[in-house]
C-alpha positions as a Markdown table, in Angstrom:
| # | Residue | x | y | z |
|---|---|---|---|---|
| 1 | Met | 11.1 | 35.4 | -26.3 |
| 2 | Ile | 9.0 | 35.0 | -23.1 |
| 3 | Lys | 9.9 | 31.5 | -21.6 |
| 4 | Pro | 6.5 | 29.9 | -21.4 |
| 5 | Arg | 5.9 | 28.7 | -17.7 |
| 6 | Thr | 2.9 | 28.0 | -15.4 |
| 7 | Ala | 2.6 | 29.9 | -12.1 |
| 8 | Pro | 3.9 | 28.0 | -8.9 |
| 9 | Gly | 1.6 | 26.3 | -7.2 |
| 10 | Thr | -0.6 | 25.1 | -10.2 |
| 11 | Leu | -1.2 | 21.6 | -11.6 |
| 12 | Glu | -1.5 | 21.6 | -15.4 |
| 13 | Leu | -2.1 | 18.1 | -17.0 |
| 14 | Leu | -1.6 | 16.8 | -20.5 |
| 15 | Pro | -4.7 | 15.5 | -22.3 |
| 16 | Thr | -4.8 | 12.0 | -21.2 |
| 17 | Glu | -3.9 | 12.9 | -17.8 |
| 18 | Gln | -6.8 | 15.2 | -17.9 |
| 19 | Ile | -9.1 | 12.4 | -18.8 |
| 20 | Ala | -8.0 | 10.4 | -15.9 |
| 21 | Phe | -8.5 | 13.4 | -13.6 |
| 22 | Gln | -12.0 | 14.3 | -15.1 |
| 23 | Arg | -13.1 | 10.5 | -14.8 |
| 24 | Met | -12.3 | 10.9 | -11.1 |
| 25 | Leu | -14.4 | 14.0 | -10.9 |
| 26 | Asp | -17.2 | 12.1 | -12.5 |
| 27 | Val | -16.9 | 9.1 | -10.1 |
| 28 | Ile | -17.0 | 11.7 | -7.0 |
| 29 | Arg | -20.1 | 13.5 | -8.5 |
| 30 | Ser | -21.7 | 10.4 | -9.0 |
| 31 | Gly | -21.1 | 9.4 | -5.5 |
| 32 | Tyr | -22.5 | 12.5 | -4.4 |
| 33 | Glu | -25.7 | 12.4 | -6.3 |
| 34 | Arg | -26.2 | 8.7 | -5.3 |
| 35 | Phe | -26.7 | 10.1 | -1.5 |
| 36 | Gly | -29.3 | 12.8 | -2.6 |
| 37 | Phe | -26.8 | 15.7 | -2.7 |
| 38 | Leu | -27.8 | 18.7 | -5.3 |
| 39 | Pro | -25.1 | 20.8 | -7.1 |
| 40 | Ile | -24.2 | 24.5 | -6.5 |
| 41 | Glu | -21.4 | 26.8 | -7.5 |
| 42 | Thr | -20.3 | 30.2 | -5.6 |
| 43 | Pro | -18.0 | 33.1 | -7.0 |
| 44 | Ala | -14.1 | 32.4 | -6.8 |
| 45 | Tyr | -13.9 | 35.5 | -4.8 |
| 46 | Glu | -15.9 | 36.7 | -1.8 |
| 47 | Val | -16.2 | 40.2 | -0.1 |
| 48 | Thr | -13.2 | 40.3 | 2.2 |
| 49 | Asp | -15.0 | 40.9 | 5.3 |
| 50 | Val | -17.4 | 38.0 | 4.7 |
| 51 | Leu | -14.7 | 35.6 | 3.9 |
| 52 | Leu | -12.7 | 36.3 | 6.8 |
| 53 | Thr | -15.5 | 36.6 | 9.4 |
| 54 | Lys | -14.4 | 33.4 | 11.0 |
| 55 | Thr | -11.5 | 31.4 | 9.8 |
| 56 | Gly | -9.1 | 30.4 | 12.6 |
| 57 | Gly | -5.7 | 28.7 | 12.5 |
| 58 | Glu | -3.3 | 29.9 | 10.0 |
| 59 | Thr | -5.9 | 30.3 | 7.4 |
| 60 | Glu | -6.0 | 34.1 | 7.4 |
| 61 | Arg | -2.2 | 34.5 | 6.5 |
| 62 | Gln | -3.0 | 32.4 | 3.4 |
| 63 | Val | -5.6 | 34.1 | 1.9 |
| 64 | Leu | -5.1 | 35.6 | -1.7 |
| 65 | Phe | -6.6 | 38.9 | -2.3 |
| 66 | Val | -8.1 | 40.5 | -5.4 |
| 67 | Gln | -7.1 | 44.1 | -6.2 |
| 68 | Ser | -7.7 | 46.1 | -9.3 |
| 69 | Thr | -5.5 | 48.7 | -10.7 |
| 70 | Gly | -7.5 | 51.4 | -9.2 |
| 71 | Ala | -7.4 | 49.4 | -5.9 |
| 72 | Leu | -3.9 | 49.2 | -5.9 |
| 73 | Glu | -3.3 | 52.9 | -6.4 |
| 74 | Lys | -5.8 | 53.8 | -3.7 |
| 75 | Ala | -4.0 | 51.4 | -1.2 |
| 76 | Ala | -0.7 | 53.1 | -2.1 |
| 77 | Ala | -2.0 | 56.6 | -1.5 |
| 78 | Asn | -3.6 | 55.5 | 1.6 |
| 79 | Pro | -1.9 | 52.4 | 3.4 |
| 80 | Ala | -4.2 | 52.6 | 6.5 |
| 81 | Ala | -7.3 | 52.0 | 4.4 |
| 82 | Gly | -7.2 | 48.4 | 5.3 |
| 83 | Leu | -7.6 | 44.8 | 3.2 |
| 84 | Pro | -8.7 | 44.8 | -0.3 |
| 85 | Asp | -12.6 | 44.5 | -0.6 |
| 86 | Leu | -12.2 | 41.1 | -2.3 |
| 87 | Ala | -10.4 | 37.8 | -1.6 |
| 88 | Leu | -10.1 | 34.5 | -3.2 |
| 89 | Arg | -12.0 | 31.8 | -1.5 |
| 90 | Phe | -9.5 | 29.5 | 0.5 |
| 91 | Asp | -12.1 | 26.6 | 0.7 |
| 92 | Leu | -15.8 | 26.0 | -0.1 |
| 93 | Thr | -17.1 | 25.9 | 3.6 |
| 94 | Val | -17.1 | 29.4 | 4.5 |
| 95 | Pro | -18.4 | 30.5 | 1.2 |
| 96 | Leu | -21.5 | 27.8 | 1.7 |
| 97 | Ala | -22.2 | 29.3 | 5.2 |
| 98 | Arg | -22.7 | 32.8 | 3.1 |
| 99 | Tyr | -24.8 | 31.2 | 0.4 |
| 100 | Val | -27.1 | 29.4 | 3.0 |
| 101 | Ala | -27.5 | 32.5 | 5.0 |
| 102 | Glu | -28.1 | 34.7 | 2.0 |
| 103 | His | -30.6 | 32.2 | 0.2 |
| 104 | Glu | -32.1 | 31.0 | 3.5 |
| 105 | His | -35.7 | 31.6 | 2.6 |
| 106 | Gln | -35.5 | 30.0 | -0.8 |
| 107 | Leu | -33.9 | 26.5 | 0.4 |
| 108 | Thr | -35.1 | 23.3 | 1.7 |
| 109 | Phe | -33.9 | 22.2 | 5.0 |
| 110 | Pro | -31.8 | 20.0 | 5.5 |
| 111 | Phe | -30.0 | 21.4 | 2.7 |
| 112 | Arg | -27.8 | 18.7 | 1.0 |
| 113 | Arg | -25.5 | 20.2 | -1.4 |
| 114 | Tyr | -22.4 | 19.2 | -3.4 |
| 115 | Gln | -19.6 | 21.5 | -4.8 |
| 116 | Met | -16.7 | 20.6 | -6.9 |
| 117 | Gln | -14.7 | 23.9 | -7.6 |
| 118 | Arg | -11.0 | 25.5 | -7.7 |
| 119 | Val | -9.9 | 27.4 | -4.1 |
| 120 | Tyr | -6.6 | 29.3 | -3.8 |
| 121 | Arg | -4.3 | 29.4 | -1.0 |
| 122 | Gly | -1.3 | 31.8 | -0.6 |
| 123 | Glu | 0.8 | 29.1 | 0.9 |
| 124 | Arg | 4.4 | 28.1 | 0.0 |
| 125 | Pro | 4.2 | 25.7 | -3.2 |
| 126 | Gln | 5.8 | 22.6 | -2.6 |
| 127 | Arg | 5.7 | 19.0 | -4.3 |
| 128 | Gly | 1.9 | 17.9 | -4.0 |
| 129 | Arg | 0.8 | 21.1 | -2.5 |
| 130 | Phe | -0.6 | 23.8 | -4.6 |
| 131 | Arg | -1.9 | 27.3 | -4.3 |
| 132 | Glu | -4.9 | 26.6 | -6.9 |
| 133 | Phe | -6.4 | 23.2 | -6.5 |
| 134 | Tyr | -9.9 | 21.4 | -6.6 |
| 135 | Gln | -12.2 | 20.5 | -3.9 |
| 136 | Cys | -15.0 | 18.5 | -3.8 |
| 137 | Asp | -17.5 | 18.9 | -0.9 |
| 138 | Ile | -20.5 | 17.9 | 0.5 |
| 139 | Asp | -22.4 | 19.5 | 3.3 |
| 140 | Ile | -25.8 | 18.9 | 5.2 |
| 141 | Ile | -27.2 | 22.0 | 6.6 |
| 142 | Gly | -30.0 | 21.9 | 8.9 |
| 143 | Lys | -32.3 | 24.7 | 10.4 |
| 144 | Asp | -32.6 | 24.9 | 14.2 |
| 145 | Gly | -30.9 | 21.3 | 14.7 |
| 146 | Leu | -29.4 | 18.7 | 12.9 |
| 147 | Ser | -28.8 | 15.4 | 14.7 |
| 148 | Ser | -25.4 | 13.4 | 14.9 |
| 149 | Arg | -27.2 | 10.8 | 12.7 |
| 150 | His | -26.1 | 13.0 | 9.7 |
| 151 | Asp | -22.5 | 13.0 | 10.9 |
| 152 | Ala | -22.4 | 9.2 | 9.6 |
| 153 | Glu | -23.5 | 10.0 | 6.1 |
| 154 | Cys | -20.4 | 11.9 | 5.2 |
| 155 | Pro | -18.3 | 8.7 | 5.9 |
| 156 | Ala | -20.6 | 6.4 | 4.1 |
| 157 | Val | -20.4 | 8.7 | 1.2 |
| 158 | Ile | -16.4 | 8.6 | 1.3 |
| 159 | His | -16.8 | 4.8 | 1.4 |
| 160 | Thr | -19.0 | 4.4 | -1.5 |
| 161 | Ile | -16.5 | 7.1 | -3.6 |
| 162 | Phe | -13.0 | 5.5 | -2.7 |
| 163 | Thr | -14.5 | 2.1 | -3.4 |
| 164 | Asp | -15.5 | 3.0 | -6.8 |
| 165 | Leu | -12.3 | 4.8 | -7.4 |
| 166 | Ala | -10.7 | 1.4 | -6.9 |
| 167 | Ile | -7.1 | 2.7 | -5.4 |
| 168 | Gly | -6.7 | 0.2 | -2.7 |
| 169 | Pro | -8.0 | -0.4 | 0.9 |
| 170 | Phe | -8.8 | 2.7 | 3.1 |
| 171 | Thr | -9.9 | 3.6 | 6.6 |
| 172 | Val | -12.1 | 6.5 | 7.9 |
| 173 | Gln | -10.7 | 7.8 | 11.2 |
| 174 | Leu | -13.4 | 9.2 | 13.2 |
| 175 | Asn | -12.9 | 11.4 | 16.5 |
| 176 | Asn | -15.2 | 14.1 | 18.5 |
| 177 | Arg | -13.7 | 17.5 | 19.5 |
| 178 | Lys | -16.4 | 17.6 | 22.3 |
| 179 | Leu | -15.1 | 14.6 | 23.6 |
| 180 | Met | -11.3 | 15.9 | 23.4 |
| 181 | Arg | -12.2 | 19.3 | 25.0 |
| 182 | Gly | -14.3 | 17.5 | 27.7 |
| 183 | Tyr | -11.4 | 15.4 | 28.4 |
| 184 | Phe | -9.1 | 18.5 | 28.6 |
| 185 | Glu | -11.7 | 20.0 | 31.0 |
| 186 | Asp | -11.2 | 16.9 | 33.4 |
| 187 | Leu | -7.4 | 17.6 | 33.3 |
| 188 | Gly | -8.3 | 21.1 | 34.5 |
| 189 | Leu | -7.4 | 22.8 | 31.1 |
| 190 | Thr | -11.0 | 24.9 | 31.2 |
| 191 | Asp | -9.8 | 27.8 | 29.1 |
| 192 | Ala | -11.4 | 27.8 | 25.7 |
| 193 | Asp | -8.7 | 29.1 | 23.8 |
| 194 | Leu | -6.2 | 26.9 | 25.4 |
| 195 | Gln | -8.4 | 23.9 | 24.3 |
| 196 | Val | -8.3 | 24.7 | 20.8 |
| 197 | Thr | -4.4 | 25.3 | 20.8 |
| 198 | Val | -3.9 | 21.8 | 22.3 |
| 199 | Leu | -6.2 | 20.5 | 19.6 |
| 200 | Arg | -4.2 | 22.2 | 16.7 |
| 201 | Glu | -1.1 | 20.6 | 18.4 |
| 202 | Val | -2.7 | 17.1 | 18.5 |
| 203 | Asp | -3.6 | 17.4 | 15.0 |
| 204 | Lys | 0.1 | 17.9 | 14.0 |
| 205 | Leu | 0.9 | 14.6 | 15.8 |
| 206 | Asp | 1.7 | 12.3 | 12.5 |
| 207 | Lys | 3.7 | 15.2 | 11.1 |
| 208 | Arg | 6.1 | 16.4 | 14.2 |
| 209 | Gly | 5.9 | 13.1 | 16.3 |
| 210 | Ala | 5.0 | 12.6 | 20.0 |
| 211 | Asp | 8.2 | 14.0 | 21.4 |
| 212 | Ala | 7.8 | 17.2 | 19.6 |
| 213 | Val | 4.2 | 17.6 | 20.3 |
| 214 | Arg | 4.8 | 16.8 | 23.9 |
| 215 | Gln | 7.8 | 19.6 | 24.2 |
| 216 | Thr | 5.1 | 22.0 | 22.6 |
| 217 | Leu | 2.5 | 21.0 | 25.2 |
| 218 | Val | 4.8 | 21.6 | 28.3 |
| 219 | Gly | 6.8 | 24.4 | 26.8 |
| 220 | Glu | 6.4 | 28.2 | 27.3 |
| 221 | Gly | 3.8 | 28.5 | 24.8 |
| 222 | Leu | 1.3 | 26.1 | 26.4 |
| 223 | Gly | 2.7 | 25.3 | 29.7 |
| 224 | Leu | 0.9 | 22.3 | 30.7 |
| 225 | Ser | 2.0 | 20.2 | 33.4 |
| 226 | Glu | 4.1 | 16.9 | 32.7 |
| 227 | Glu | 1.0 | 15.2 | 34.2 |
| 228 | Ala | -1.5 | 16.7 | 31.7 |
| 229 | Ala | 0.7 | 16.3 | 28.6 |
| 230 | Asp | 1.2 | 12.7 | 29.4 |
| 231 | Ala | -2.4 | 12.1 | 29.8 |
| 232 | Val | -3.1 | 14.0 | 26.4 |
| 233 | Leu | -0.6 | 12.1 | 24.6 |
| 234 | Ala | -1.9 | 8.7 | 26.2 |
| 235 | Leu | -5.5 | 9.3 | 24.7 |
| 236 | Val | -4.5 | 10.5 | 21.2 |
| 237 | Ala | -2.6 | 7.3 | 21.1 |
| 238 | Val | -5.7 | 5.6 | 21.1 |
| 239 | Arg | -7.0 | 3.5 | 17.9 |
| 240 | Ser | -9.9 | 1.0 | 17.4 |
| 241 | Thr | -9.5 | -1.9 | 15.2 |
| 242 | Ser | -13.3 | -3.0 | 15.0 |
| 243 | His | -17.0 | -1.8 | 15.8 |
| 244 | Gln | -17.2 | -3.2 | 19.2 |
| 245 | Glu | -13.6 | -2.4 | 20.1 |
| 246 | Ala | -14.4 | 1.4 | 19.3 |
| 247 | Leu | -17.7 | 1.1 | 21.5 |
| 248 | Ala | -15.8 | -0.4 | 24.3 |
| 249 | Leu | -13.0 | 2.5 | 24.0 |
| 250 | Leu | -15.9 | 5.2 | 24.5 |
| 251 | Asp | -17.1 | 3.3 | 27.4 |
| 252 | Arg | -13.6 | 3.3 | 29.0 |
| 253 | Val | -13.2 | 7.0 | 28.3 |
| 254 | Leu | -16.6 | 7.8 | 29.7 |
| 255 | Gly | -16.1 | 5.7 | 32.9 |
| 256 | Glu | -12.7 | 7.2 | 33.6 |
| 257 | Ser | -14.3 | 11.0 | 33.2 |
| 258 | Arg | -14.5 | 13.2 | 36.2 |
| 259 | Gly | -17.9 | 14.2 | 35.0 |
| 260 | Ser | -17.3 | 16.4 | 32.1 |
| 261 | Glu | -21.0 | 17.0 | 30.3 |
| 262 | Leu | -19.0 | 18.0 | 27.2 |
| 263 | Leu | -17.2 | 14.6 | 27.1 |
| 264 | Ala | -20.4 | 12.7 | 27.6 |
| 265 | Thr | -22.0 | 14.5 | 25.0 |
| 266 | Gly | -19.0 | 13.8 | 22.5 |
| 267 | Val | -19.1 | 10.0 | 23.6 |
| 268 | Ala | -22.8 | 9.9 | 22.7 |
| 269 | Glu | -22.5 | 11.5 | 19.5 |
| 270 | Leu | -19.6 | 9.3 | 18.5 |
| 271 | Arg | -21.5 | 6.0 | 19.6 |
| 272 | Glu | -24.5 | 7.1 | 17.4 |
| 273 | Val | -22.1 | 7.9 | 14.4 |
| 274 | Leu | -20.8 | 4.5 | 14.6 |
| 275 | Thr | -24.1 | 2.7 | 15.0 |
| 276 | Val | -25.5 | 4.5 | 11.8 |
| 277 | Leu | -22.2 | 4.1 | 10.1 |
| 278 | Arg | -22.8 | 0.1 | 10.5 |
| 279 | Asp | -26.3 | 0.2 | 9.6 |
| 280 | Leu | -25.6 | 2.1 | 6.4 |
| 281 | Gly | -23.5 | -1.2 | 5.3 |
| 282 | Val | -20.0 | 0.2 | 5.7 |
| 283 | Pro | -17.6 | -2.6 | 6.9 |
| 284 | Glu | -16.2 | -2.1 | 10.3 |
| 285 | Ser | -12.8 | -2.9 | 8.8 |
| 286 | Asp | -12.9 | 0.6 | 6.9 |
| 287 | Tyr | -13.7 | 2.7 | 9.7 |
| 288 | Ala | -11.8 | 3.3 | 12.9 |
| 289 | Leu | -11.5 | 5.7 | 16.2 |
| 290 | Asn | -8.5 | 7.8 | 16.3 |
| 291 | Phe | -8.3 | 10.3 | 19.1 |
| 292 | Ser | -5.3 | 12.3 | 17.5 |
| 293 | Ile | -7.8 | 13.4 | 14.6 |
| 294 | Ala | -8.8 | 17.0 | 15.4 |
| 295 | Arg | -8.7 | 18.9 | 12.3 |
| 296 | Gly | -6.9 | 22.4 | 12.3 |
| 297 | Leu | -9.9 | 24.7 | 11.6 |
| 298 | Asp | -11.7 | 26.1 | 14.5 |
| 299 | Tyr | -15.1 | 26.0 | 13.3 |
| 300 | Tyr | -15.3 | 22.2 | 13.8 |
| 301 | Thr | -17.4 | 21.6 | 17.0 |
| 302 | Gly | -18.1 | 17.8 | 16.9 |
| 303 | Thr | -17.6 | 14.7 | 14.9 |
| 304 | Val | -14.3 | 15.1 | 12.9 |
| 305 | Tyr | -12.8 | 12.6 | 10.3 |
| 306 | Glu | -9.9 | 12.0 | 8.0 |
| 307 | Thr | -9.4 | 9.1 | 5.6 |
| 308 | Thr | -5.9 | 7.5 | 4.9 |
| 309 | Leu | -4.9 | 4.8 | 2.3 |
| 310 | Asp | -3.8 | 1.5 | 4.3 |
| 311 | Asp | -0.9 | 0.8 | 1.9 |
| 312 | His | 0.3 | 4.4 | 1.4 |
| 313 | Pro | 0.1 | 6.3 | 5.0 |
| 314 | Glu | 2.8 | 8.5 | 3.7 |
| 315 | Ile | 0.3 | 10.3 | 1.5 |
| 316 | Gly | -1.6 | 11.4 | 4.9 |
| 317 | Ser | -5.5 | 12.3 | 4.6 |
| 318 | Val | -6.9 | 12.1 | 1.4 |
| 319 | Cys | -10.4 | 13.3 | 2.4 |
| 320 | Ser | -11.5 | 15.1 | 5.7 |
| 321 | Gly | -14.5 | 17.0 | 7.3 |
| 322 | Gly | -16.6 | 17.1 | 10.3 |
| 323 | Arg | -19.5 | 19.0 | 12.4 |
| 324 | Tyr | -19.7 | 22.6 | 12.7 |
| 325 | Asp | -22.3 | 24.2 | 14.5 |
| 326 | Asp | -22.0 | 27.7 | 14.4 |
| 327 | Leu | -20.2 | 28.8 | 11.2 |
| 328 | Ala | -23.4 | 30.4 | 9.5 |
| 329 | Gly | -24.2 | 32.4 | 12.7 |
| 330 | Gln | -21.7 | 35.1 | 11.6 |
| 331 | Tyr | -24.4 | 36.0 | 8.9 |
| 332 | Thr | -27.7 | 35.3 | 10.1 |
| 333 | Lys | -29.7 | 35.0 | 13.4 |
| 334 | Ser | -31.1 | 31.6 | 12.5 |
| 335 | Thr | -29.4 | 28.5 | 13.7 |
| 336 | Leu | -27.9 | 26.6 | 10.9 |
| 337 | Pro | -25.7 | 23.5 | 12.0 |
| 338 | Gly | -24.0 | 21.5 | 9.5 |
| 339 | Val | -21.8 | 18.6 | 8.8 |
| 340 | Gly | -19.7 | 18.1 | 5.7 |
| 341 | Met | -16.5 | 16.6 | 4.0 |
| 342 | Ser | -14.0 | 17.5 | 1.5 |
| 343 | Ile | -11.9 | 15.8 | -1.2 |
| 344 | Gly | -9.0 | 17.7 | -2.2 |
| 345 | Leu | -8.6 | 16.2 | -5.7 |
| 346 | Ser | -5.8 | 17.8 | -7.1 |
| 347 | Arg | -3.6 | 17.0 | -4.5 |
| 348 | Leu | -5.0 | 13.7 | -4.2 |
| 349 | Phe | -4.7 | 13.0 | -8.1 |
| 350 | Trp | -1.2 | 14.3 | -7.9 |
| 351 | Gln | -0.3 | 11.9 | -5.0 |
| 352 | Leu | -1.8 | 8.8 | -6.6 |
| 353 | Arg | 0.0 | 9.4 | -9.9 |
| 354 | Glu | 3.4 | 9.7 | -7.9 |
| 355 | Ala | 2.5 | 6.4 | -6.1 |
| 356 | Gly | 1.5 | 4.7 | -9.4 |
| 357 | Leu | -1.9 | 4.3 | -8.4 |
| 358 | Val | -3.6 | 6.0 | -11.1 |
| 359 | Gln | -2.6 | 5.9 | -14.8 |
| 360 | Thr | -3.1 | 8.0 | -17.9 |
| 361 | Ala | -6.3 | 7.2 | -19.6 |
| 362 | Glu | -7.1 | 6.4 | -23.1 |
| 363 | Ser | -8.3 | 9.1 | -25.4 |
| 364 | Thr | -12.1 | 10.1 | -25.4 |
| 365 | Val | -12.0 | 9.9 | -29.0 |
| 366 | Gln | -13.2 | 6.2 | -30.1 |
| 367 | Val | -12.9 | 6.3 | -33.8 |
| 368 | Leu | -10.8 | 8.1 | -36.5 |
| 369 | Val | -12.2 | 8.3 | -39.9 |
| 370 | Pro | -9.1 | 9.1 | -42.4 |
| 371 | Gln | -9.3 | 10.6 | -45.4 |
| 372 | Leu | -7.8 | 8.7 | -48.4 |
| 373 | Asp | -9.0 | 10.5 | -51.3 |
| 374 | Glu | -10.5 | 14.3 | -51.0 |
| 375 | Ala | -13.6 | 13.0 | -53.8 |
| 376 | His | -14.8 | 10.7 | -50.5 |
| 377 | Leu | -14.7 | 13.4 | -47.9 |
| 378 | Pro | -18.5 | 13.9 | -48.2 |
| 379 | Gln | -18.8 | 10.2 | -47.5 |
| 380 | Cys | -16.2 | 10.4 | -44.8 |
| 381 | Leu | -18.2 | 13.1 | -43.1 |
| 382 | Ala | -21.5 | 11.6 | -43.5 |
| 383 | Leu | -19.7 | 8.3 | -41.8 |
| 384 | Ala | -18.5 | 10.4 | -38.8 |
| 385 | Thr | -22.1 | 11.9 | -38.5 |
| 386 | Asp | -23.6 | 8.4 | -38.2 |
| 387 | Leu | -21.2 | 7.3 | -35.5 |
| 388 | Arg | -21.5 | 10.4 | -33.4 |
| 389 | Gln | -25.1 | 10.0 | -33.7 |
| 390 | Gly | -24.7 | 6.4 | -32.5 |
| 391 | Gly | -23.2 | 7.6 | -29.4 |
| 392 | Ile | -19.2 | 7.0 | -30.7 |
| 393 | Asn | -16.8 | 9.8 | -30.2 |
| 394 | Thr | -15.3 | 10.4 | -33.7 |
| 395 | Glu | -12.7 | 12.4 | -35.4 |
| 396 | Val | -12.3 | 13.1 | -39.0 |
| 397 | Val | -9.1 | 14.0 | -40.7 |
| 398 | Leu | -10.0 | 16.8 | -43.0 |
| 399 | Asp | -6.7 | 17.4 | -44.6 |
| 400 | Gly | -5.7 | 14.1 | -45.9 |
| 401 | Gly | -2.4 | 12.7 | -46.4 |
| 402 | Lys | -1.0 | 9.0 | -46.5 |
| 403 | Leu | -2.8 | 6.5 | -44.7 |
| 404 | Gly | 0.4 | 5.4 | -42.8 |
| 405 | Lys | 0.6 | 9.0 | -41.6 |
| 406 | Gln | -2.7 | 9.1 | -40.3 |
| 407 | Leu | -2.6 | 5.6 | -38.8 |
| 408 | Lys | 0.5 | 6.9 | -36.8 |
| 409 | Tyr | -1.6 | 9.9 | -35.8 |
| 410 | Ala | -4.4 | 7.8 | -34.1 |
| 411 | Asp | -1.9 | 5.6 | -32.4 |
| 412 | Arg | -0.1 | 8.5 | -30.8 |
| 413 | Ala | -3.4 | 10.1 | -30.0 |
| 414 | Gly | -4.4 | 6.9 | -28.4 |
| 415 | Ile | -7.5 | 6.4 | -30.5 |
| 416 | Arg | -8.3 | 2.9 | -30.9 |
| 417 | Phe | -10.2 | 2.2 | -34.2 |
| 418 | Val | -9.6 | 3.6 | -37.6 |
| 419 | Ala | -12.9 | 3.5 | -40.0 |
| 420 | Ile | -11.4 | 3.4 | -43.4 |
| 421 | Leu | -13.6 | 4.5 | -46.6 |
| 422 | Gly | -11.3 | 3.9 | -49.6 |
| 423 | Glu | -11.9 | 3.3 | -53.1 |
| 424 | Gln | -12.8 | -0.2 | -52.6 |
| 425 | Glu | -14.9 | 0.2 | -49.6 |
| 426 | Val | -17.2 | 2.9 | -51.1 |
| 427 | Gly | -17.8 | 0.9 | -54.1 |
| 428 | Ala | -18.7 | -2.1 | -51.9 |
| 429 | Gly | -20.8 | -0.3 | -49.3 |
| 430 | Thr | -18.6 | -1.5 | -46.5 |
| 431 | Val | -15.8 | 0.1 | -44.2 |
| 432 | Thr | -12.7 | -1.4 | -43.2 |
| 433 | Ile | -12.3 | -1.1 | -39.4 |
| 434 | Lys | -8.5 | -1.3 | -38.1 |
| 435 | Asp | -8.2 | -2.1 | -34.1 |
| 436 | Leu | -4.9 | -0.4 | -33.0 |
| 437 | Arg | -5.0 | -2.3 | -29.7 |
| 438 | Arg | -5.5 | -5.8 | -31.3 |
| 439 | Gln | -3.4 | -5.2 | -34.4 |
| 440 | Asp | -5.9 | -6.6 | -36.6 |
| 441 | Gln | -8.8 | -5.5 | -39.0 |
| 442 | Phe | -12.2 | -6.5 | -40.2 |
| 443 | Ser | -14.9 | -5.1 | -42.8 |
| 444 | Val | -18.5 | -4.5 | -42.0 |
| 445 | Ala | -21.2 | -3.1 | -44.0 |
| 446 | Arg | -21.6 | 0.7 | -44.2 |
| 447 | Asp | -25.1 | 0.6 | -42.6 |
| 448 | Glu | -24.0 | -2.0 | -39.6 |
| 449 | Ile | -20.9 | 0.0 | -38.4 |
| 450 | Val | -22.5 | 1.6 | -35.4 |
| 451 | Pro | -23.7 | -1.6 | -33.8 |
| 452 | Ala | -20.6 | -3.6 | -34.9 |
| 453 | Leu | -18.2 | -1.0 | -33.0 |
| 454 | Arg | -20.6 | -0.9 | -30.0 |
| 455 | Val | -20.0 | -4.7 | -29.8 |
| 456 | Glu | -16.3 | -4.0 | -30.1 |
| 457 | Leu | -16.2 | -1.1 | -27.5 |
| 458 | Ala | -18.1 | -3.3 | -24.9 |
| 459 | Gln | -15.9 | -6.4 | -25.3 |
| 460 | Pro | -12.8 | -6.7 | -23.0 |
| 461 | Leu | -9.3 | -6.5 | -24.9 |
| 462 | Asp | -8.4 | -9.6 | -23.5 |
| 463 | Leu | -11.4 | -11.8 | -24.9 |
| 464 | Pro | -11.1 | -13.0 | -28.6 |
| 465 | Arg | -13.3 | -11.0 | -31.3 |
| 466 | Asp | -16.4 | -12.8 | -32.0 |
| 467 | Asp | -16.5 | -13.0 | -35.7 |
């Protein structure tokens, strides 16, 4: 016998957990559509040279490749042949860039899409981090330009979704990589590769701590001066607590600049994002500047953001994203700038469950029709059909048995109502409804069961039944 086991780095849920997960997906999908985003899907795997055209950071080492038996034999015969032809997507942004470039002349710009699919990463599995997981993305792609006003829409969508998820207070933290790179220019750090490396280190501040980051900045790897490292750490310690304070901080950073045009552009973009975000109705208590937010992937070029739960900082970022101006440039000569954000739902669900912020859901089955007598099975089936046509999710017991056993099944399966058609009910033209949550029962005319159950399902359990 082979021991049944799931592959490492995967999230497999029981039905009631899956229902809760699915409802979170539904909330996210509804939020995306409310802001005018349209759905797409892309294949789970992409052509390798397309997928790896521009990734940056550590992503390339985490890609899972797809190999057929024939490809494996070919690679064994010729080790110098190179990478396999196909690779599983590690996020949804690079496939989006390929999608937009490929279908450019069939799309309407700005192209606003949402995508909710699994992605795959070959990183070491650990608690709360998976090799296969759901990402829920939105992106806005412009053609020949996209103003920074669009950068404010993503945080507004984030605010709507996390408010609807009702998982507690949260903060969308904002920064701009142009501002950061311009600040580095003022410090004499003009090499673009060095700037990107410093940004990667800054992005690890919450995980490694200021002392460890400082040691890396001044060490042999980067070689910043003590003064430059201190200046970088002073900047990334900046946080705002209100809209006006955020604007004042931007004024201060701009006023202390030595004339970097890149920094001035970053400040202007952040100022516009903050203004539009407030005009979109997002409370200023729910967003803030945080100059340590950099995002590890190199394709981000402007505004970046991460979202954290105020009461559970140990969870880390639950939603992130930003502006990328040249990602699709690897696939087309057209200028297709974009901005987007992503919710890693598998990791978020796991963390919320561990923190006790999400509970298993009730069964999606609302009514069980038991079978007391095989002679009445046709009436039971007809009753189930009427309930389903009335929009009520219904299961029928087809094999019969003792009523007590069928009631126990309904209780264990999380089904609230049991609609009983016994000899007495069939003769009287009624149905007995047992409410397993309230631990009571009532009788209703057979032709009134659908409206009666609709009333029951709409009524909160803590209110007495209206007889």
